[in-house]
Backbone as CSV, one residue per row, in Angstrom:
resi,resn,N_x,N_y,N_z,CA_x,CA_y,CA_z,C_x,C_y,C_z
1,MET,3.105,-6.490,41.625,1.739,-6.671,41.118,1.715,-5.823,39.854
2,ILE,1.323,-4.480,40.440,1.144,-3.536,38.926,2.304,-3.106,38.303
3,LEU,3.519,-3.438,39.094,4.756,-3.335,37.532,4.776,-4.578,36.815
4,SER,4.440,-5.734,37.363,4.732,-6.811,36.370,3.867,-6.543,35.374
5,TYR,2.561,-6.320,35.809,1.491,-5.581,34.965,2.186,-4.699,33.285
6,PHE,2.771,-3.460,34.333,3.346,-2.661,33.226,4.739,-3.062,32.234
7,ARG,5.460,-4.036,32.802,5.791,-4.687,32.268,5.841,-5.940,30.968
8,THR,5.098,-6.373,31.083,4.171,-6.978,30.467,3.708,-6.436,29.353
9,VAL,3.066,-5.468,29.583,2.398,-4.866,28.600,3.692,-4.047,27.581
10,ILE,4.557,-3.202,28.345,5.883,-2.208,27.398,6.411,-3.789,26.486
11,LEU,6.426,-4.735,26.921,7.008,-5.640,26.477,5.897,-6.162,24.938
12,TYR,4.621,-6.316,25.100,3.655,-6.812,24.394,3.591,-5.796,23.198
13,LEU,3.773,-4.615,23.681,3.582,-3.663,22.769,5.214,-3.269,21.820
14,VAL,6.306,-4.130,22.551,7.279,-3.572,21.671,7.661,-4.933,20.593
15,LEU,6.925,-6.011,21.176,6.940,-6.913,19.756,5.986,-6.969,18.853
16,ILE,5.199,-6.199,19.193,3.987,-5.650,17.824,4.401,-4.997,17.271
17,ALA,5.680,-3.948,17.417,6.586,-2.885,16.896,7.394,-3.762,15.783
18,VAL,8.333,-4.791,16.535,9.006,-5.742,16.186,8.636,-6.362,14.929
19,ILE,7.147,-6.909,15.428,6.648,-7.652,14.028,6.362,-6.749,12.902
20,ARG,6.051,-5.743,13.320,5.529,-4.672,12.094,6.609,-4.711,11.195
21,LEU,7.874,-4.143,12.332,8.896,-3.929,11.227,9.883,-4.693,10.337
22,MET,9.286,-6.061,10.914,9.740,-7.221,9.947,9.151,-7.171,8.729
23,GLY,8.272,-6.892,8.335,7.178,-6.950,7.862,5.328,-7.899,7.566
24,LYS,5.068,-7.579,6.792,3.895,-8.370,6.852,4.237,-9.892,7.053
25,ARG,5.169,-10.455,6.412,5.311,-12.035,5.683,5.657,-12.807,7.107
26,GLN,6.273,-11.795,8.348,6.131,-12.422,9.106,5.075,-13.178,10.004
27,ILE,3.757,-12.583,9.892,2.132,-13.092,10.169,1.627,-14.460,9.427
28,GLY,2.732,-14.434,8.301,2.227,-15.541,7.099,2.544,-16.084,6.795
29,GLN,3.328,-16.186,5.895,4.460,-17.044,5.112,5.494,-16.769,5.085
30,MET,6.450,-17.403,6.204,7.714,-17.174,6.240,8.812,-17.765,6.342
31,GLU,9.290,-17.220,5.456,10.910,-17.691,5.389,11.778,-18.965,6.639
32,PRO,12.924,-19.538,6.738,13.136,-20.359,7.374,13.848,-19.885,7.964
33,SER,14.753,-18.400,8.066,15.479,-17.431,9.020,14.127,-16.313,9.859
34,GLU,13.090,-16.103,9.213,11.802,-15.426,9.577,11.624,-16.158,10.658
35,PHE,11.157,-17.324,10.542,10.761,-18.674,11.916,11.279,-18.418,12.452
36,VAL,12.884,-18.618,12.705,13.793,-18.272,13.406,13.564,-17.351,14.875
37,VAL,13.750,-16.492,13.953,13.312,-15.011,14.383,12.214,-14.926,15.409
38,THR,11.264,-15.105,14.902,9.870,-14.793,15.591,10.285,-15.547,16.482
39,MET,10.184,-16.996,16.866,10.605,-17.662,17.808,11.383,-16.965,18.923
40,LEU,13.064,-16.446,18.312,13.358,-15.849,19.235,12.960,-14.721,20.120
41,VAL,12.072,-14.097,19.122,12.250,-12.784,20.305,10.717,-13.181,20.736
42,ALA,9.720,-14.086,20.846,8.563,-14.633,21.853,9.649,-15.359,22.726
43,ASN,10.692,-15.802,22.879,11.389,-16.572,23.741,11.840,-15.640,24.474
44,LEU,12.865,-14.209,24.390,13.358,-13.392,24.681,12.509,-12.667,25.640
45,ALA,11.548,-12.429,24.632,10.343,-11.496,25.592,9.622,-12.519,26.904
46,SER,9.677,-13.375,26.627,9.034,-14.330,28.005,9.854,-14.378,29.093
47,ILE,11.125,-14.769,28.638,12.239,-14.338,30.615,11.745,-13.228,31.012
48,PRO,11.707,-11.838,30.660,11.974,-10.763,31.767,9.889,-10.985,32.402
49,MET,9.436,-11.462,31.502,7.575,-11.282,31.679,7.420,-12.466,32.844
50,GLN,8.060,-13.056,32.799,7.828,-14.326,34.086,8.935,-14.013,35.560
51,ASP,9.655,-13.324,35.112,10.614,-13.009,36.250,10.646,-11.826,36.513
52,GLY,10.517,-10.983,37.616,9.966,-9.313,38.190,11.649,-9.034,38.023
53,GLY,12.411,-10.151,38.867,13.817,-9.665,38.832,14.683,-9.567,38.082
54,ILE,14.380,-9.713,36.798,15.084,-9.257,35.673,14.903,-7.682,34.674
55,PRO,15.817,-7.133,34.571,15.558,-5.619,34.809,15.205,-6.066,33.094
56,LEU,14.074,-4.952,32.900,13.292,-4.958,31.631,14.278,-4.569,30.225
57,TYR,15.273,-3.818,30.506,16.099,-3.766,29.646,16.979,-5.083,29.298
58,SER,17.024,-6.095,29.970,17.769,-7.520,29.800,16.739,-7.875,28.837
59,GLY,15.246,-7.784,28.789,15.082,-8.729,27.706,14.754,-7.599,26.142
60,LEU,14.478,-6.141,26.478,14.306,-5.309,25.338,15.864,-4.930,23.992
61,VAL,16.532,-5.314,25.190,18.150,-5.385,24.217,18.150,-6.532,23.301
62,PRO,17.803,-7.471,24.008,18.096,-8.586,22.891,17.406,-8.535,21.694
63,ILE,16.190,-8.236,21.862,15.184,-8.298,20.723,15.148,-7.459,20.152
64,LEU,15.613,-6.031,20.652,15.745,-5.418,19.533,17.085,-5.220,18.770
65,THR,18.424,-6.131,19.338,19.476,-6.696,18.429,18.956,-7.530,17.928
66,VAL,18.456,-8.168,17.739,17.853,-9.757,16.531,16.973,-8.869,16.010
67,LEU,16.434,-7.995,16.242,15.525,-6.946,14.752,16.606,-6.140,14.140
68,GLY,17.549,-5.792,14.615,18.763,-5.179,14.130,19.462,-6.230,12.869
69,VAL,19.507,-7.375,13.540,20.337,-8.518,12.842,19.152,-8.888,11.600
70,GLU,18.213,-8.929,11.689,16.791,-9.496,10.969,16.720,-8.367,10.000
71,LEU,16.950,-6.815,10.027,16.733,-5.920,8.793,18.061,-6.353,8.142
72,ILE,18.789,-6.407,8.794,20.453,-5.763,8.151,20.438,-7.339,6.642
73,LEU,19.911,-8.300,7.838,19.916,-9.666,6.596,19.043,-9.299,5.413
74,SER,17.635,-8.927,5.686,16.891,-8.574,4.753,17.306,-8.056,3.650
75,ALA,17.799,-7.179,4.088,18.363,-5.810,3.091,19.673,-6.495,2.278
76,LEU,20.339,-7.124,3.216,21.268,-8.262,2.309,20.460,-9.061,1.122
77,SER,19.339,-9.381,1.957,19.035,-10.825,0.772,18.277,-10.290,-0.695
78,MET,18.219,-8.605,-0.332,17.059,-7.912,-1.239,18.213,-7.595,-2.533
79,HIS,19.391,-7.540,-1.846,19.983,-7.162,-2.634,21.658,-8.183,-3.303
80,SER,21.615,-9.553,-2.836,22.077,-10.120,-3.229,21.690,-11.690,-3.359
81,VAL,21.629,-11.918,-5.037,20.893,-13.740,-5.241,21.557,-14.125,-4.162
82,LYS,22.878,-14.948,-4.085,23.200,-15.556,-3.348,23.489,-15.820,-2.462
83,PHE,23.198,-14.472,-1.652,23.205,-14.324,-0.280,21.761,-15.114,0.071
84,ARG,21.017,-14.387,-0.793,19.382,-14.934,-0.555,19.264,-16.716,-0.435
85,ARG,19.784,-17.447,-1.615,19.421,-18.765,-1.786,20.245,-19.174,-0.440
86,LEU,21.181,-18.354,0.078,22.103,-19.189,1.329,21.697,-19.217,2.259
87,LEU,20.295,-18.010,2.641,20.063,-17.800,3.658,18.292,-18.360,3.953
88,CYS,17.587,-18.450,2.307,16.503,-19.061,2.679,16.563,-20.056,1.451
89,GLY,17.347,-20.521,1.150,17.088,-21.274,0.035,16.722,-21.352,-1.533
90,LYS,16.178,-22.094,-1.743,15.919,-22.279,-3.506,14.367,-22.963,-3.415
91,PRO,13.794,-22.515,-4.555,12.974,-23.864,-5.062,13.027,-24.588,-5.222
92,VAL,12.455,-25.780,-5.243,12.916,-27.346,-5.651,11.766,-27.886,-6.644
93,ILE,12.028,-28.264,-7.727,10.727,-28.860,-8.444,10.594,-30.539,-7.714
94,LEU,9.367,-30.791,-7.400,8.946,-32.081,-6.840,8.450,-33.046,-8.300
95,ILE,7.851,-32.288,-8.975,6.780,-33.335,-10.134,7.693,-32.591,-11.213
96,GLU,7.575,-32.952,-12.313,8.643,-32.150,-13.781,7.502,-33.204,-14.574
97,ASN,6.952,-32.528,-15.657,6.056,-32.946,-16.486,5.789,-34.545,-16.323
98,GLY,4.827,-34.756,-15.174,3.757,-35.296,-14.170,5.122,-36.402,-13.832
99,ASN,6.069,-36.265,-14.109,7.089,-37.225,-13.120,7.660,-36.910,-11.726
100,ILE,7.558,-37.576,-11.154,8.173,-37.650,-9.506,9.432,-37.586,-9.279
101,LEU,10.201,-36.771,-9.030,11.740,-36.334,-9.078,11.882,-36.807,-7.338
102,GLN,11.917,-38.423,-7.351,12.474,-38.994,-5.930,13.520,-38.569,-5.007
103,GLU,14.368,-37.995,-5.895,15.581,-38.006,-5.515,15.863,-36.415,-4.709
104,ASN,14.699,-35.534,-5.462,14.830,-34.343,-4.813,13.353,-34.803,-3.576
105,LEU,12.659,-35.192,-3.478,11.497,-35.566,-2.516,12.940,-36.444,-1.153
106,ARG,13.974,-36.859,-1.436,14.379,-37.167,-0.692,15.431,-36.210,0.096
107,SER,16.293,-35.183,-0.583,16.778,-34.111,0.049,16.072,-33.257,0.520
108,THR,14.790,-33.248,0.063,14.076,-31.756,0.745,13.225,-32.653,1.991
109,ARG,13.525,-33.972,2.256,12.544,-35.202,2.891,11.252,-34.947,3.270
110,VAL,10.900,-34.882,1.543,9.557,-34.573,1.696,8.830,-35.923,1.343
111,THR,8.039,-36.500,2.359,7.170,-38.519,1.986,6.438,-37.818,0.772
112,LEU,6.215,-38.860,0.715,5.385,-39.340,-0.583,3.605,-38.851,0.131
113,ASP,3.725,-39.123,1.051,2.226,-39.023,2.054,2.064,-37.491,2.063
114,GLU,3.422,-36.737,2.187,3.074,-35.370,2.658,2.829,-34.582,1.073
115,LEU,3.602,-35.269,-0.120,3.611,-34.689,-1.700,2.113,-34.908,-1.445
116,THR,1.173,-36.139,-1.702,-0.154,-36.328,-1.982,-0.940,-35.084,-0.993
117,GLY,-0.641,-35.058,0.302,-1.373,-34.695,1.029,-1.445,-32.873,0.591
118,HIS,-0.109,-32.289,0.183,-0.273,-31.294,-0.195,-1.163,-31.025,-1.574
119,LEU,-1.098,-31.886,-2.580,-1.955,-31.889,-3.721,-3.535,-32.338,-3.140
120,ARG,-3.678,-32.402,-2.277,-5.386,-32.706,-2.123,-5.308,-31.535,-1.469
121,GLU,-4.782,-30.732,-0.929,-5.174,-29.071,-0.447,-5.307,-28.276,-2.035
122,LYS,-4.745,-28.587,-2.817,-4.562,-28.056,-3.713,-6.165,-28.948,-4.793
123,ASP,-6.672,-29.233,-4.150,-7.849,-30.050,-4.870,-7.394,-30.849,-6.167
124,VAL,-6.132,-31.823,-5.693,-5.623,-32.485,-6.973,-5.764,-33.866,-5.966
125,LEU,-6.226,-34.845,-7.243,-6.256,-36.382,-6.700,-5.393,-36.522,-7.451
126,ASP,-4.874,-36.727,-8.777,-4.507,-37.719,-10.053,-3.629,-37.431,-10.612
127,LEU,-2.398,-37.541,-9.748,-0.936,-37.300,-9.617,-0.600,-37.228,-10.973
128,THR,-1.099,-37.919,-11.991,-0.921,-38.018,-13.414,-1.164,-36.488,-14.229
129,SER,-2.468,-35.865,-13.432,-2.834,-34.572,-14.152,-1.764,-33.296,-14.012
130,VAL,-0.793,-33.640,-12.715,0.239,-32.412,-12.507,1.642,-32.484,-13.305
131,GLN,1.506,-31.138,-13.888,2.919,-31.276,-14.802,4.140,-30.775,-14.117
132,TYR,3.852,-29.943,-12.863,4.419,-29.443,-12.189,4.727,-28.626,-10.656
133,ALA,5.309,-29.342,-9.926,5.023,-29.027,-8.346,6.390,-28.783,-8.063
134,ILE,6.329,-27.564,-7.663,7.606,-26.845,-7.121,7.285,-26.805,-5.289
135,LEU,8.286,-26.929,-4.735,8.376,-26.141,-3.543,9.328,-25.285,-3.394
136,GLU,8.033,-24.581,-2.713,8.890,-22.944,-2.486,9.575,-22.888,-0.761
137,THR,10.214,-21.558,-1.473,11.302,-21.915,-0.182,10.310,-21.462,1.373
138,ASN,9.208,-20.948,1.234,8.490,-20.596,2.466,7.570,-21.999,3.083
139,GLY,7.898,-23.422,2.329,7.905,-24.650,2.443,6.388,-24.466,1.898
140,ASN,5.472,-23.910,1.409,4.095,-23.861,0.126,4.699,-24.968,-1.044
141,LEU,3.330,-25.682,-1.739,4.028,-26.069,-2.935,2.963,-25.498,-4.079
142,SER,3.604,-24.733,-4.612,2.881,-24.192,-6.461,3.009,-25.794,-7.132
143,VAL,1.460,-25.846,-7.638,0.981,-26.992,-8.350,-0.004,-26.372,-9.882
144,PHE,1.145,-27.263,-10.901,0.638,-26.844,-12.440,-0.017,-27.566,-12.683
145,PRO,-1.132,-27.995,-12.764,-1.709,-29.059,-13.680,-1.435,-29.220,-15.266
146,TYR,-1.208,-30.253,-16.130,-1.581,-30.060,-17.599,-2.608,-28.890,-18.137
147,PRO,-2.340,-28.207,-18.957,-3.266,-27.747,-19.776,-4.557,-28.224,-19.620
148,LYS,-4.539,-29.399,-19.830,-5.571,-29.941,-20.521,-6.590,-30.343,-19.127
149,ASP,-6.112,-30.201,-17.980,-6.557,-30.902,-16.726,-7.139,-29.536,-16.115
150,ARG,-6.635,-28.379,-16.282,-6.790,-27.709,-15.344,-8.379,-26.612,-16.003
151,PRO,-9.457,-26.120,-15.241,-9.995,-25.478,-15.687,-10.232,-24.202,-16.334
152,ALA,-11.138,-23.920,-17.503,-10.929,-23.526,-18.396,-10.783,-21.840,-18.039
153,SER,-10.166,-20.655,-18.362,-10.646,-19.155,-17.757,-11.429,-19.015,-18.688
154,ALA,-11.863,-17.727,-18.697,-12.802,-17.235,-19.005,-13.028,-16.488,-20.813
155,LYS,-11.407,-16.627,-20.873,-11.059,-16.081,-22.546,-10.506,-17.586,-22.983
156,GLU,-10.287,-18.700,-22.516,-10.290,-19.808,-23.110,-11.596,-20.374,-23.166
157,ALA,-12.555,-20.366,-22.817,-14.221,-20.561,-22.641,-14.744,-19.750,-23.769
158,GLY,-14.407,-18.622,-24.167,-14.794,-17.534,-24.591,-15.650,-16.669,-24.297
159,VAL,-16.003,-16.604,-23.319,-16.636,-16.074,-21.893,-16.257,-14.455,-21.838
160,HIS,-16.984,-13.789,-21.949,-16.744,-11.889,-21.706,-17.489,-11.773,-20.402
161,PRO,-16.683,-11.915,-19.400,-16.986,-11.700,-18.039,-17.143,-9.651,-17.983
162,LYS,-18.160,-9.708,-16.939,-17.933,-8.057,-16.681,-16.741,-7.440,-15.962
163,LYS,-16.363,-6.569,-16.065,-15.189,-5.491,-15.549,-15.455,-5.885,-14.373
164,GLN,-14.296,-6.005,-13.394,-14.319,-5.858,-11.867,-13.813,-4.176,-11.396
165,HIS,-15.034,-4.404,-10.474,-14.401,-3.016,-9.761,-13.779,-3.068,-8.287
166,LEU,-13.088,-2.419,-7.469,-12.643,-2.940,-5.949,-13.739,-1.791,-5.511
167,PRO,-14.360,-2.643,-4.419,-15.287,-2.036,-3.750,-14.490,-1.215,-2.202
168,PHE,-14.926,-0.319,-1.692,-14.496,0.890,-0.914,-15.218,0.582,0.254
169,THR,-14.813,0.546,1.197,-15.374,0.488,2.292,-15.565,1.548,3.345
170,ILE,-16.350,2.361,2.756,-17.139,3.788,3.231,-17.317,3.703,5.024
171,ILE,-18.262,2.760,5.339,-17.946,3.033,6.502,-18.455,1.519,7.081
172,GLY,-17.637,1.303,8.513,-17.396,-0.046,9.052,-17.800,-0.022,10.318
173,ASP,-18.790,-0.770,11.097,-18.938,-0.743,12.183,-19.378,0.714,12.895
174,GLY,-20.160,1.629,12.128,-20.562,3.060,12.151,-19.698,3.933,12.437
175,TYR,-18.164,3.514,11.832,-16.865,4.390,11.325,-16.883,4.921,10.118
176,LEU,-16.926,5.804,9.514,-16.659,6.513,8.560,-15.125,7.153,7.870
177,TYR,-14.942,5.882,7.392,-13.518,5.786,6.466,-13.483,6.907,5.722
178,ARG,-13.370,8.244,6.220,-12.939,8.839,5.111,-12.256,8.974,3.978
179,GLU,-11.010,8.535,4.276,-9.880,8.644,2.886,-10.463,7.679,1.942
180,ASN,-11.253,6.437,1.995,-12.056,5.847,1.126,-12.927,6.309,0.552
181,LEU,-13.508,7.351,1.410,-14.515,8.186,0.622,-13.988,8.956,-0.633
182,THR,-13.076,9.678,-0.132,-12.422,10.452,-0.838,-11.805,9.580,-2.238
183,ALA,-11.401,8.382,-1.519,-11.003,7.487,-2.988,-11.716,6.932,-3.953
184,ALA,-13.341,6.802,-2.990,-14.292,6.408,-3.768,-14.569,7.485,-5.016
185,GLY,-14.471,9.117,-4.831,-14.874,10.130,-5.385,-15.978,10.495,-4.839
186,LYS,-16.437,10.119,-3.924,-17.763,10.241,-2.737,-17.624,11.472,-1.828
187,ASP,-18.666,11.974,-1.187,-18.431,12.947,-0.317,-19.681,13.295,0.933
188,ASP,-19.433,13.934,1.383,-20.657,13.542,2.735,-21.908,13.674,1.986
189,ARG,-22.422,14.794,1.316,-23.601,14.320,1.369,-24.141,13.311,0.242
190,TRP,-23.120,12.601,-0.035,-23.270,11.227,-1.504,-23.816,10.337,0.040
191,VAL,-22.936,9.992,1.283,-22.930,9.478,2.292,-24.505,9.686,3.304
192,GLN,-24.876,10.777,3.508,-26.038,10.921,3.806,-27.316,11.074,3.059
193,LYS,-27.287,10.526,1.404,-28.069,10.105,0.711,-28.598,8.574,1.027
194,VAL,-27.412,7.950,0.852,-27.380,6.776,1.330,-27.840,6.416,2.678
195,LEU,-27.064,6.935,3.436,-28.266,6.511,4.679,-29.698,6.911,4.805
196,LYS,-29.803,7.871,4.460,-31.472,8.488,3.841,-32.350,7.247,3.436
197,GLU,-31.824,6.330,2.367,-32.343,5.773,1.414,-32.225,4.786,2.436
198,HIS,-31.764,4.334,3.052,-32.161,3.036,3.685,-32.676,3.482,5.181
199,GLU,-32.818,4.648,5.409,-33.502,5.122,7.019,-32.809,4.451,8.346
200,ALA,-31.530,5.153,8.215,-30.301,4.860,8.770,-29.647,5.724,9.104
201,THR,-29.202,5.802,10.105,-27.936,6.476,10.855,-26.614,5.884,10.678
202,LEU,-25.265,6.864,10.609,-23.762,6.282,10.782,-23.575,5.726,11.990
203,GLN,-24.615,5.841,12.659,-24.101,4.491,13.890,-25.207,3.242,13.794
204,ASP,-26.094,3.162,13.003,-26.901,2.045,12.577,-25.824,1.319,11.563
205,THR,-25.405,1.573,10.853,-24.610,1.403,9.619,-23.714,0.072,10.366
206,TRP,-23.772,-1.298,10.234,-22.486,-1.612,10.141,-21.691,-2.273,9.124
207,LEU,-22.049,-1.785,7.900,-21.293,-2.037,7.079,-21.866,-1.296,5.493
208,LEU,-21.171,-0.225,5.085,-21.250,0.656,3.359,-20.546,0.470,2.903
209,THR,-20.193,-0.039,1.472,-19.285,0.042,0.621,-19.723,0.549,-0.892
210,VAL,-18.981,0.682,-1.670,-19.470,0.698,-2.991,-18.245,1.005,-3.757
211,ASP,-18.288,0.473,-5.339,-17.281,0.264,-6.446,-17.478,1.306,-7.211
212,GLY,-16.641,0.941,-7.777,-16.254,1.917,-9.185,-17.544,1.894,-10.126
213,ALA,-18.383,0.917,-10.165,-19.683,0.703,-11.105,-20.850,1.331,-9.952
214,ASP,-20.656,1.975,-8.964,-21.285,2.463,-8.235,-22.187,1.536,-7.054
215,ASN,-21.960,0.445,-7.364,-22.705,-0.816,-6.742,-22.775,-0.911,-4.816
216,ILE,-23.928,-0.217,-4.578,-23.539,-0.614,-3.078,-24.339,-1.529,-2.152
217,VAL,-23.437,-1.655,-1.624,-23.579,-2.736,-0.330,-23.828,-2.049,1.074
218,PHE,-25.090,-2.331,1.344,-25.377,-1.672,2.699,-25.986,-2.938,3.844
219,LEU,-25.486,-3.283,4.930,-25.821,-3.843,6.082,-25.920,-3.015,7.270
220,ARG,-26.946,-3.583,7.950,-27.355,-3.107,9.203,-27.177,-3.924,10.284
221,LYS,-26.705,-2.812,11.248,-26.071,-3.278,12.750,-27.279,-4.235,13.186
222,GLU,-27.007,-5.325,13.636,-28.275,-5.979,14.069,-28.664,-5.956,15.787
223,ALA,-29.878,-5.645,15.913,-30.022,-5.406,17.510,-29.487,-6.351,18.463
224,THR,-28.296,-5.366,19.723,-28.483,-6.225,20.695,-28.880,-7.160,21.474
225,LYS,-28.634,-8.376,22.147,-30.400,-8.883,23.263,-30.049,-8.581,24.268
């Protein structure tokens, strides 16, 4: 039982490392090849997890082999447009200048119901308001309404919004992020000053952020019941 536990933990840690090495897109929007690799790695790991009679390396070697192939294919995709299109495909226009391209719908096997469903996800109810709709290689639908149908930007509306500043998380759940403190141009004295103003300690603080305009957000930890 203990051996099975340690085998599972080792494989779990290896899978995390493999997914991290494959890149952040593995967790979010995946290309077809990336989806296949993720499913394959998960299946390869499940076999030695379930059967203690199978040597651990019998699971690790295929996983690392798949990782190596994926990294090689990724490198080739970055350096060759033709290979990238062969591996991942290319974007397909489904709506052009307000016209639904039925042939492209058939070639991508996207039904009309699926198309309208994707448009509703983009808050589009009127098909005639869409100038372009493009099916991306990761399966997402990019939608571009006609300029007259899209919300006006601040520039188009003649509004001059205030400049935005990226907030830095200085304290999160009682932990002081020193790298963020340095990036924000603050020091320990400033932290102590803010905590004193809020009559709090580091351990009492659930969230403390500051942006480039010195706007501070402070949230105290809620008392546990």
